[in-house]
N, C-alpha and C positions, 0 to 999 in steps of 0.2 A: 356261132363260130365254134368249131371243134378243134381242140388242141391235141397235138400228138402226145404220146406218153412222155417223151422227153421234155416237151414244153410244159406239160402239167407238173412234172417233178420240179422243174426250174421255178415255176410260179409258186408252188407250195413251199419250196425251200426259201425263196425270197420272202414270202409271207411270214414264215417262222422266224426269220432274223430281222424283220423290218422294224419292229418297235424298239428293241434294245438288244443288248448282248444276251445271248442264250447259251447254255451249255450244249455241247454236242448231243448229249443224251436227250435234252429237252427238244432240240431240233428234230431228232429222229422220232421222238414220241409224237410231236405235233404233225409232222409230215405223214407218219404212219396213220394217225387218226384221220386226218383230212383225206388221205388217199383211199382209205377203206370206205369212206362215205361216198366215194366216186367209183367204188368197186374196182379199185386198182391196188396193187401191192408193189412196194419198192424195198429192196434190200438195204441194209445199213451201208453197204459198200457203194451202192448207187447214190444214196443220199450224201455220203462223204464226198464222192467224186463230184457231184453237182455243187456242193458247198465250196469245194476247192476251185472249181471252174468259176464260180461267182466271185471268189476272191481274186482270181487271175484277171477277170474282166473288170475288176474294181467296182463291182456291184455289192460286194460284201466285205466284211472286215473280220480278221481273225485275231483274237486276243489270247495270248498264252500266259497263264497265271503260274507263277513259280512261288513255292514256299521258301521262306528264308532259312 
């Protein structure tokens, strides 16, 4: 089965956030690493957009940390 570019980005982003909370920088790092192994490239903006889409679809969660 071959995934489209968008489906691959969604799957890699889900994989990056699946185990625990990750910083956005770490999500970008992991997605970039895994996509390069597949000879693909995604911009930080594409990864951010996909992450926000996953949150909207309730497949991901977003934690905002504030310092006191």
